[in-house]
N, C-alpha and C positions, 0 to 999 in steps of 0.2 A: 229103396223108398218106399214109405211108409204106405202100407195097403189100406189101413181102416182107423177107425177113430183111436182104437186102442193102441195101435203102432204108434199114431201120434204120440200120443199120452205118455204110454210107457217107453216107448223106442222098442224097436224091433229085437234088441238085445236081451230086452226081458223076458221072463217067464211068460209066454202065449197065455192069454186069459182063459183059455179051454182049459188049460193046464190047472190053472188056479182053482178054476171051478171044481175040479176033479178031486184036488186036493182039500179042499173045504168042503167036503160032500155033508159034512155036519152042520152047516153055516148055522151059527147063533143069531140071535137077535139083541141090539143093543142092551135092551132091559135086563137079558140073561147075562152079558159079558160086564157090565159094571157093578154087579156085585162082587165079582172075582176080583177087581182090581181095588176094591176099597182097602184102605191099609197100605195102598203102594204110594209112592209119592209122584208127582207128576214127571219129576226127571227121572226116574226108574221106567216109568211107562213110554216115555219119549225115546229113552235112551234104546229098550228093546223094541220100539216102532222102527226107529231108524235102522237099529241094526237090523233087524228081520227084512225089512224094505230094502236094504244093500243085499244082503243074501239073496232075496228072490230076483233082484235084478242083478244076478251072477257077478257082484264086485264094482258096478258101474255107477261112480258115484254122481255124474251128471245126470243119468236116467233115475237112480235114486231121490236124488234132490229134485227133479221135476215132478216124480209121481208126489211126494211130500208136500210139494209147493215151497219148497226152500229153494235160497240161492244155493249156488255151486259153492261160493265162499263160506255161507255157513254150514253146509253139510261138511266141508273140509275142517271149519274150525270143530265141529261137535265131533267127527272123528276122530281129531287129535287129540281133543279131551278123553275120549272114551278109551283110546290106547294109551294115555298117560296114566288112567286108573285101572288098567290091566284087563280092557276087555278085548276079546278076540274079534278082528274085524276081517271081514269076509274080503278075500282078495278076489279083483278082477280076473277073471278065465280068459 
């Protein structure tokens, strides 16, 4: 059973928020990140966000979809397309 808001949102099998905070010890503000994205397509940025979120959720597609605000069907379709394009899809642990 979820223990706090983050468990409800991320799901208990995603990486705990405390670990995410430690991994992101050098958090950058949006005005620092956006210039690094200039020149990338929205599609490429979205693909990277989906794949990294899926990896952070240990391959759990349902929880990754919830984190990103996507339906499970949309997540499945995106993953299928990324796999067709040759991307490595994180497996569920």
